[in-house]
Each structure stands twice: as structure tokens, then as C-alpha cells.
DRENROBA-765199 format. One record per residue (C-alpha): residue number from 1; residue in one letter; x, y, z. Coordinates in Angstrom, 3 decimals, padded with zeros to 6 digits. Layout:
<nodes>
+-----+------+----------+----------+----------+
:  nr : rest :       c1 :       c2 :       c3 :
+-----+------+----------+----------+----------+
: NUM :    a :        X :        Y :        Z :
...
+-----+------+----------+----------+----------+
</nodes>
This chain:
<nodes>
+-----+------+----------+----------+----------+
:  nr : rest :       c1 :       c2 :       c3 :
+-----+------+----------+----------+----------+
:   1 :    m : -049.394 : -031.010 : -024.661 :
:   2 :    p : -047.075 : -033.665 : -023.165 :
:   3 :    k : -045.313 : -032.829 : -019.921 :
:   4 :    p : -041.479 : -032.815 : -019.978 :
:   5 :    k : -039.956 : -035.903 : -018.504 :
:   6 :    k : -038.416 : -035.698 : -015.058 :
:   7 :    n : -034.994 : -036.846 : -016.281 :
:   8 :    n : -034.909 : -033.992 : -018.861 :
:   9 :    i : -035.700 : -031.474 : -016.153 :
:  10 :    s : -032.917 : -032.947 : -014.020 :
:  11 :    r : -030.447 : -032.639 : -016.898 :
:  12 :    i : -031.397 : -029.000 : -017.476 :
:  13 :    l : -031.052 : -028.248 : -013.767 :
:  14 :    i : -027.644 : -029.958 : -013.563 :
:  15 :    l : -026.373 : -028.099 : -016.647 :
:  16 :    s : -027.603 : -024.773 : -015.239 :
:  17 :    l : -025.838 : -025.404 : -011.942 :
:  18 :    f : -022.678 : -026.427 : -013.793 :
:  19 :    f : -022.533 : -023.170 : -015.780 :
:  20 :    v : -023.213 : -021.091 : -012.660 :
:  21 :    a : -020.362 : -022.870 : -010.856 :
:  22 :    l : -018.064 : -022.401 : -013.869 :
:  23 :    i : -018.715 : -018.657 : -013.990 :
:  24 :    a : -018.171 : -018.326 : -010.237 :
:  25 :    a : -014.903 : -020.279 : -010.410 :
:  26 :    s : -013.640 : -018.113 : -013.268 :
:  27 :    f : -014.400 : -014.951 : -011.307 :
:  28 :    a : -012.701 : -016.294 : -008.175 :
:  29 :    f : -009.607 : -017.310 : -010.120 :
:  30 :    g : -009.387 : -013.909 : -011.745 :
:  31 :    y : -009.639 : -012.140 : -008.387 :
:  32 :    k : -007.105 : -014.423 : -006.715 :
:  33 :    t : -004.487 : -013.911 : -009.413 :
:  34 :    g : -004.991 : -010.152 : -009.643 :
:  35 :    y : -007.691 : -009.700 : -012.253 :
:  36 :    d : -006.928 : -006.050 : -012.902 :
:  37 :    k : -003.194 : -006.619 : -013.309 :
:  38 :    g : -001.838 : -005.026 : -016.464 :
:  39 :    a :  000.571 : -002.533 : -017.996 :
:  40 :    d : -001.647 :  000.432 : -017.145 :
:  41 :    s : -003.255 : -000.793 : -013.955 :
:  42 :    a : -002.413 : -001.999 : -010.469 :
:  43 :    s : -002.310 : -005.560 : -009.221 :
:  44 :    r : -004.641 : -006.388 : -006.332 :
:  45 :    n : -004.230 : -009.541 : -004.315 :
:  46 :    r : -005.711 : -010.189 : -000.883 :
:  47 :    n : -007.247 : -006.695 : -001.190 :
:  48 :    i : -003.791 : -005.063 : -001.160 :
:  49 :    l : -002.757 : -002.633 : -003.854 :
:  50 :    l :  000.665 : -003.351 : -005.363 :
:  51 :    v :  002.334 : -000.481 : -007.202 :
:  52 :    n :  005.769 : -000.731 : -008.795 :
:  53 :    e :  007.471 : -000.660 : -012.204 :
:  54 :    d :  005.537 : -003.742 : -013.275 :
:  55 :    n :  002.180 : -002.633 : -011.870 :
:  56 :    l :  001.460 :  000.949 : -012.855 :
:  57 :    l : -001.388 :  003.141 : -011.715 :
:  58 :    p : -003.280 :  004.836 : -014.567 :
:  59 :    p : -002.919 :  008.631 : -014.973 :
:  60 :    d : -006.487 :  009.231 : -013.791 :
:  61 :    y : -006.146 :  007.199 : -010.575 :
:  62 :    v : -007.109 :  009.166 : -007.466 :
:  63 :    p : -007.559 :  007.339 : -004.126 :
:  64 :    e : -010.829 :  007.727 : -002.254 :
:  65 :    d : -011.327 :  009.687 :  000.963 :
:  66 :    l : -008.129 :  011.748 :  001.042 :
:  67 :    v : -007.718 :  013.856 :  004.166 :
:  68 :    n : -005.467 :  016.825 :  004.850 :
:  69 :    l : -003.239 :  015.836 :  007.775 :
:  70 :    y : -002.881 :  019.451 :  008.894 :
:  71 :    e : -006.645 :  019.640 :  009.407 :
:  72 :    m : -006.788 :  016.346 :  011.306 :
:  73 :    r : -005.739 :  015.598 :  014.858 :
:  74 :    h : -002.121 :  014.489 :  014.672 :
:  75 :    a :  000.504 :  013.224 :  017.126 :
:  76 :    f :  003.340 :  014.123 :  014.766 :
:  77 :    r :  004.794 :  017.179 :  013.061 :
:  78 :    l :  004.285 :  018.091 :  009.434 :
:  79 :    a :  006.849 :  019.471 :  007.003 :
:  80 :    n :  004.083 :  021.553 :  005.422 :
:  81 :    a :  000.326 :  022.071 :  005.588 :
:  82 :    e : -000.469 :  020.339 :  002.292 :
:  83 :    i :  000.184 :  016.675 :  003.062 :
:  84 :    y : -002.680 :  014.277 :  002.348 :
:  85 :    m : -003.328 :  010.582 :  002.982 :
:  86 :    t : -006.347 :  008.327 :  002.695 :
:  87 :    r : -008.426 :  008.126 :  005.854 :
:  88 :    v : -007.961 :  004.344 :  006.026 :
:  89 :    a : -004.192 :  004.913 :  006.431 :
:  90 :    y : -004.367 :  008.130 :  008.465 :
:  91 :    e : -006.402 :  006.648 :  011.333 :
:  92 :    p : -003.989 :  003.784 :  012.227 :
:  93 :    m : -001.097 :  006.193 :  011.569 :
:  94 :    q : -002.465 :  008.570 :  014.210 :
:  95 :    e : -002.941 :  005.666 :  016.624 :
:  96 :    m :  000.630 :  004.512 :  015.979 :
:  97 :    f :  002.211 :  007.888 :  016.715 :
:  98 :    l :  000.080 :  008.300 :  019.831 :
:  99 :    a :  001.528 :  004.974 :  021.017 :
: 100 :    a :  005.046 :  006.233 :  020.294 :
: 101 :    e :  004.280 :  009.379 :  022.278 :
: 102 :    h :  003.090 :  007.188 :  025.161 :
: 103 :    d :  006.503 :  005.470 :  024.988 :
: 104 :    n :  008.185 :  008.897 :  025.188 :
: 105 :    v :  009.347 :  008.754 :  021.578 :
: 106 :    n :  008.492 :  012.065 :  019.935 :
: 107 :    g :  009.742 :  014.372 :  017.206 :
: 108 :    f :  008.434 :  012.517 :  014.146 :
: 109 :    i :  008.074 :  014.755 :  011.085 :
: 110 :    i :  005.957 :  013.628 :  008.135 :
: 111 :    t :  007.543 :  014.995 :  004.976 :
: 112 :    s :  005.388 :  013.463 :  002.240 :
: 113 :    g :  002.123 :  011.627 :  001.679 :
: 114 :    y : -000.150 :  011.464 : -001.356 :
: 115 :    r :  001.106 :  012.735 : -004.709 :
: 116 :    s : -000.922 :  013.163 : -007.871 :
: 117 :    y :  000.215 :  011.644 : -011.169 :
: 118 :    e :  001.098 :  015.142 : -012.374 :
: 119 :    r :  003.177 :  015.912 : -009.284 :
: 120 :    q :  005.042 :  012.616 : -009.591 :
: 121 :    q :  005.689 :  013.456 : -013.235 :
: 122 :    e :  007.298 :  016.748 : -012.164 :
: 123 :    i :  009.442 :  015.075 : -009.499 :
: 124 :    y :  010.555 :  012.390 : -011.956 :
: 125 :    a :  011.532 :  015.023 : -014.546 :
: 126 :    e :  013.490 :  017.039 : -011.978 :
: 127 :    s :  015.351 :  014.082 : -010.422 :
: 128 :    k :  018.537 :  012.318 : -011.409 :
: 129 :    p :  018.100 :  008.811 : -012.868 :
: 130 :    g :  017.297 :  006.291 : -010.124 :
: 131 :    y :  016.224 :  008.892 : -007.555 :
: 132 :    a :  012.462 :  008.878 : -008.225 :
: 133 :    q :  009.873 :  006.472 : -009.580 :
: 134 :    k :  008.300 :  007.268 : -012.898 :
: 135 :    p :  004.669 :  008.438 : -012.906 :
: 136 :    g :  002.324 :  005.546 : -012.189 :
: 137 :    a :  005.000 :  003.534 : -010.371 :
: 138 :    s :  005.123 :  005.577 : -007.161 :
: 139 :    e :  003.391 :  004.326 : -004.023 :
: 140 :    h :  002.778 :  007.931 : -003.046 :
: 141 :    q :  000.013 :  008.010 : -005.646 :
: 142 :    t : -001.960 :  005.481 : -003.558 :
: 143 :    g : -002.334 :  007.786 : -000.551 :
: 144 :    l : -001.445 :  004.770 :  001.612 :
: 145 :    c :  002.137 :  005.668 :  002.503 :
: 146 :    f :  004.170 :  008.404 :  004.134 :
: 147 :    d :  007.778 :  009.532 :  004.355 :
: 148 :    v :  009.057 :  010.424 :  007.812 :
: 149 :    t :  012.104 :  011.939 :  009.441 :
: 150 :    a :  012.890 :  013.178 :  012.946 :
: 151 :    m :  014.012 :  016.357 :  014.610 :
: 152 :    n :  017.777 :  016.516 :  014.977 :
: 153 :    s :  018.191 :  013.347 :  012.881 :
: 154 :    g :  021.851 :  014.186 :  012.360 :
: 155 :    d :  023.553 :  011.291 :  010.547 :
: 156 :    g :  020.302 :  009.969 :  009.113 :
: 157 :    f :  016.860 :  008.812 :  010.143 :
: 158 :    e :  017.960 :  005.178 :  010.449 :
: 159 :    n :  020.199 :  006.165 :  013.377 :
: 160 :    t :  017.422 :  007.721 :  015.457 :
: 161 :    e :  015.282 :  006.380 :  018.296 :
: 162 :    q :  012.248 :  007.221 :  016.171 :
: 163 :    y :  013.384 :  004.827 :  013.449 :
: 164 :    a :  014.159 :  002.123 :  016.029 :
: 165 :    w :  010.642 :  002.499 :  017.468 :
: 166 :    l :  008.993 :  002.200 :  014.054 :
: 167 :    r :  011.035 : -000.869 :  013.181 :
: 168 :    q :  009.819 : -002.557 :  016.363 :
: 169 :    n :  006.210 : -001.384 :  016.353 :
: 170 :    a :  004.925 : -000.170 :  012.963 :
: 171 :    y :  003.616 : -003.603 :  011.954 :
: 172 :    k :  001.277 : -003.638 :  014.974 :
: 173 :    y : -000.647 : -000.809 :  013.318 :
: 174 :    g : -000.602 : -002.210 :  009.785 :
: 175 :    f :  002.495 : -000.442 :  008.435 :
: 176 :    i :  005.621 : -001.883 :  006.840 :
: 177 :    q :  008.953 : -000.372 :  005.871 :
: 178 :    r :  008.299 : -000.723 :  002.173 :
: 179 :    y :  011.871 : -000.688 :  000.880 :
: 180 :    p :  014.129 : -002.459 :  003.403 :
: 181 :    a :  017.883 : -002.889 :  003.158 :
: 182 :    n :  019.235 : -005.724 :  000.997 :
: 183 :    k :  015.888 : -006.147 : -000.791 :
: 184 :    s :  016.345 : -003.812 : -003.755 :
: 185 :    h :  016.760 : -006.798 : -006.085 :
: 186 :    i :  013.123 : -007.618 : -005.258 :
: 187 :    t :  011.529 : -004.188 : -004.835 :
: 188 :    g :  013.604 : -002.409 : -007.475 :
: 189 :    i :  014.115 :  000.444 : -004.982 :
: 190 :    s :  017.153 :  001.170 : -002.826 :
: 191 :    h :  016.893 :  001.157 :  000.970 :
: 192 :    e :  014.443 :  003.838 :  002.176 :
: 193 :    p :  014.226 :  003.743 :  005.988 :
: 194 :    w :  011.827 :  006.709 :  005.907 :
: 195 :    h :  009.103 :  005.207 :  003.674 :
: 196 :    y :  006.210 :  003.376 :  005.370 :
: 197 :    r :  003.204 :  001.780 :  003.701 :
: 198 :    y : -000.161 :  000.766 :  005.153 :
: 199 :    v : -001.160 : -002.821 :  004.269 :
: 200 :    g : -003.346 : -003.796 :  007.246 :
: 201 :    v : -002.371 : -005.496 :  010.484 :
: 202 :    a : -002.579 : -009.127 :  009.303 :
: 203 :    a : -000.350 : -008.570 :  006.265 :
: 204 :    a :  002.060 : -006.317 :  008.167 :
: 205 :    e :  002.512 : -008.887 :  010.949 :
: 206 :    y :  003.222 : -011.650 :  008.437 :
: 207 :    i :  005.670 : -009.499 :  006.447 :
: 208 :    h :  007.473 : -008.395 :  009.621 :
: 209 :    k :  007.661 : -011.891 :  011.119 :
: 210 :    n :  009.022 : -013.428 :  007.910 :
: 211 :    n :  011.290 : -010.514 :  006.970 :
: 212 :    i :  009.896 : -010.288 :  003.443 :
: 213 :    t :  008.732 : -007.557 :  001.079 :
: 214 :    l :  005.263 : -006.751 : -000.169 :
: 215 :    e :  006.200 : -008.251 : -003.529 :
: 216 :    e :  007.092 : -011.557 : -001.847 :
: 217 :    y :  003.913 : -011.520 :  000.243 :
: 218 :    l :  001.712 : -011.041 : -002.826 :
: 219 :    k :  003.646 : -013.512 : -004.979 :
+-----+------+----------+----------+----------+
</nodes>
């Protein structure tokens, strides 16, 4: 039986390598542009989950490794004993509030964390139009964010020393004020000085330094 010629073997090898490279490039492109982006899913870019009216979480989405904040060590107060967050967000959150305590800024009260699809559905049904996100569009379903207020906040959280401290320091621990003032035309949500989202230190520093939103960062 005649042996295959060397040039034929070379062609086969080159074609094989070409198809492997093509498949790898297609996968990389899909990941970079948010492969799982769609009407009933969330968009992921740079490993950050984006949830809004255009990027909905499915009804069965439940984040991994949720922890009950009441059962964990915490340098903050809780509005109730049933507030949960993912561990990946809780740990830097605890570190952040310990740092605030070290700076003699205390009295933070966490009022909300993770919400299930069903709970968000209830809130949406009970709220006036524009006061709550529809189910699937709320960041609270990610377990990566929290709402906060302060003791004796008086005229509003944005007028407290606690808010001023978070505005100056939250990004150092990977958190951003998710819905800043004068950005509702981008986020679709009015100013919420109490809502903070974990995105990781690198992303938070960039967002803070450039005064942009998560939508603009992931654009």
C-alpha cells in the first residue's frame, strides 16, 4: 500500500489547525460580546453580570452560595434577620464596613439584599408604576447588591456622613453606586443613593474614576 505523500499530510495538518483556530475564535468572540445575552437571560461581559430591562434574568435564576447576613459576622445593622447576599459580595462588604468603623463612621443599616423572582414579582405588583423593576430586571435577584440607610438619616441618606463615606470609599472594596444622579437616561432608573452593587475592585475603580455607569463600562 503506498504511503501518503508528505505534502498531503501537511495540507491535512494545516486544515485541522485552521478549523481548531476558527472554532476557538468563534467561542472567544461570543464570550467577549456577551454570548448568553438575550430576552430571557443576562448579559455577561468581563465576567460581570448585567441586569436591567434589556437583560433579564430567567425566572429560575438563583445565585450560588447565598449567605444569611444575620448569621454571619457583620459590622453593620440589619433591618431584619432574613437578608441574604452571595458570599462573594458579603465578604468585601464586611471588610468595607469594618473600614468605615475604623474611620469612626457607624450606624449603617442594611435594608435589602437578595430577592427571589417571586418576591420581586410581588413587589412589582404592589408598587406604583416606576417605583420597582419588573421581575427579572431587578439587580436584587443577583444577590450581588444591597440597599443601605443610616440611623437618624433625617432628610435622606444622601445627606449623611455614612453616604459621604461610601461615595469616597466603596469602590476600593469593589462596590459602585449603581444608579447615580443624572444617569437615569442610561440606567433607566432614577437616582438611588442607597443601592450599591458589587462588581470587583478593578471594575469599580474604573467606573468611579471615570464617573460612568455599569452600562457604559460594559458597552
